N, C-alpha and C positions, 0 to 999 in steps of 0.2 A: 527345465522352465526357466520362462523369463519372465523379469517384472513386469507385471501389467501396468501400461500407462494409461490412464483414463484423463482425457483431455480435449477439449474442443480447438485447442493454440495450434495451429499446423506448424510452428517452430519447434514442438515437441515430439513430431513425427522420428525425428531421427535417433530418438530413445530408444524405440520400440524394438525390442528382439534384440538388445544390444546387451543387457546386463543379466547372465545368468545364475539364478538364484537355486538351483540344483530343484530339491523336492519341494522345497518352502514355496508357500503361497505368498506373493509380495505384491501390493499396488500401489501406486503412486499416483495421487490425485492432484490434477493440475488444474484446480477451477472445478473439477466435477465432484457431483454429489450423487454420483452412482452408488446403490448399496452393495456389501460382498456377495449376496445371492445371486446377484443379477450379473456379476463379474466371474465366479468361480463356479465350476460343479465338482461332484465329488463330494466326500463326506464332510458335512455340515460342522463334525466338531475338531475338525484340524485347523491350527492356529493359523490368521492371518497377520503378516505384519500389515499393517494399513500405515504408509506414510502420508497424513494427512487426511483423516476422517471426514465425512459429507459435512459434518457441522461446521469445521473449519474452514471450507470453501465458501459455506453460507454467511458468516459474520463477515468473513474478509470481503468478500463479494457485494456487503451491503455497507457505504460508507457511515450509515447511522449507528447500525451496531458495531462496528467496528470502532468508531469513536467512544461508544459508551465503555466498549471493551478495554479501551487504553484508558477511561478513565476511572473503573473500577479496579484497574490494575496500578494504579498511581504515577500513569506517566501525564498526566496534566500537564504538567510544567516544559514537556518536550513535545507538545504539540499542539496545534493551531487550536483555538477555542472556536466552538461553533455553536450554531443552533439549528434545530428544524426550518426549514423556510417557512412553514405554514405559522409556526410561531413568531418570527419577524412580521408577518403580515399584520398578527392580531396586535402588535407592539406600534405600527404604525398606526394603527385605526384607534388607539387608545388615547387619552387624554394628553400623553407627553410623549408624542412621537419621537422627539429627539433625544428620549432617552438610550442609553450605551444597551446594547443586547447580548453581549458575549458573557457569558458567565463561566469563570474561572476555576469554581469551585462550588457546584452545587447552586450558583448564583449568589454566594456570598460576597465575591469581588467582581467588579465589572471592568472592562476597557473600553477603549474607545471603536467605532464601528468601521473606518475606512482608512485605505481600500479592503476589499473582499473579495471572495470568490464564493461562486455557486456551482454546487457541483451535482449533478445528478446520483444520487445513493447507489445505481448500479453502471456509473460512466467507468470506461477504460479507452486506455490510447488515446487520450486528449480529447474525448467527445464528451459532450454534454458538460462542459467547463466554460463558465462565465465570468468574465473580470469586471468587478463592480466599484468604479470609481469613487461613486457619491450618491446621495441618496436620490436622485435624479434618477440615475440610471438603476436603482432597484427598485424603485418606484413602477419603471417603465416595464420591467422584467417582471412584476408581480401582478400587473395588469393585461399581461399576454398569458396568464396561467389561470385557469378554474383551480378551485380548493381541493379538487381529487388529482390535480398535475402537480399541485406544492407539494404534496405528500413525498412525492418524488425526488425532493431536492433536500439539501443541506447548504447551509451559508457558512464561512467560516474565515477569520481572519487571516489577511493575506501579509506574508512574511518577506521582505524584499531581499533576502540572503543571497548570499552571490552565487555560490557552489550548490550544485545538488550530486548525490551519490545513490546509488541502486547496490544495496548491499544483501547477497544472497548467504542466507543464515541456516542452521540447526541450533539444535540445544549447544553443541560441542563449541560456537563458535561462526565465524564469517569465512567462508571458503573461497568465495569468488565475488569482486567489486567492480562495480566502472564509476565513472564522473560522465554525469551526462553534461555536453556542452552544445549550448545552441549552434545552429548552424548558420553563417554569416549573413545570406539571404531570407532568414526568417523574417517574415512582414512584422513590423511594430506591433499591431493588434493580436500578435499569435506568440511574443515574447514572453508572455506573464507563467507559463507553464513549459514544461519540456516535457515530450514525449517523443516515440520512435519516429514520427515524419518529421520532426523540427529539428532534431539532436543527433550528434554524432557521439560513440560511445568510449571513452579512454579507460586504457586497461591500466591496471597498478602498475606495470614495469615502464610506462610511459612517465617523464619527468611532470608534463603538465596535470598529471593527475593529482598532486599535491595532498598527501593525504593528512590531515589535521591532526595536530598532535595529541589531539584527544581521544584518537580514534577507538582505544580499547573503551572508553566511557561510551562513544556511540555503539560500537557492537554491543555492549552490554544491554543498552536500549532497544536496540532491535530486535534480539534475542527474547526480552522481555515483550515487546509487542507482538512478535509472533506467538507466545504462549499465553497471550492473552484473548487472542482469536482463535485460539484450538488449533494452531496449526504444527507441524513439525518441520518443516521444510518450507521458506518461502523469500520473497524479495520484498525488501523495504527500501522503500524511499525518503532520503532525509536531506533536507536542505541546511548549509550550513555556513557560518559566517564570524566574526570576531567582535568579541566585545571591545569596551575601551582599553582592555589593559592587554589586548592582544592574543585572550585566550577564548577557544571554540567555542561557540553557541551552536545551537542545533532544533531542528523541531522535524520531529518523525511527521512524513506527510501522510503515508497509508502504505498497509501491508498489499503483496499483490501475491496471489494465491495459482497464478497462471502468467509466469513473466515470461517474455519473448527471450527466445535464444538463439544465437548465433552459433558459428562454428566452435568458438572457443566456449563460449557456456555451456555447450551439449557437452564438449568432454569434460568439462568440470563437474557436470552432474554425474557424467558416467563413473567418475572416479570418485565421488564420494557416495555413491548408491550401491557400489559394490560393499560398504558395510552399513549394509541398510539396517541392521540388528543394531547399532550403534544411535540409529538415529531416533529410534523409537522406544517405546519400553518393552 
């Protein structure tokens, strides 16, 4: 029997019928919420090794739920402060429309507004993301949306950190990582975020990967983020820069339960999945 791969991401197709798991029932969900009973036949009491339960894909796939999970896990200092966009609309309509709106800890501490990024709660691959330079551009966006549409967005503080990495992690550590670098011909208006259409992927053995000195700290935070959204395996996007003392500082952007996989990524996943019993409880 092979590990069942449940995913709408076509880059996961090369994983199908590749990892023999003997008589065990094993499913890897990459963004899927399909329940076990819809995947496996046979005795209902046989143990199923689930790599990513449906709840994990649900939380990770919704940026508002994901952010709340980060906060509950104590990751606030290493992720971008945010608010549901509908809350921002109410603040701008209040008597003090210039008040900062980013709560760092349940509203106890506030920081400035701009620049910011508006993200659709279910956005992926660079879609549904908007750069907000100032209040005028924010108000313009808000006016184009009704209340129901605003419920589908969050707004978060934008950090101008210079490097971005994608770490693929399990509870045992990072087994694959790439640095995302913008293509030279990327239009200015699309340079505020990196995605598969405007970036190239630099592998760890490339000198320009430039692994941060605090890599182990970043990996630990990514594992904590993965666990907070109730996943067993996922990719975590991280922006990295240096403080005035030359020490790395970083922001966790998001978890991704269905990351794109190229040829090398596929091989890395095959290698890690042969040890599926070490990934899940």
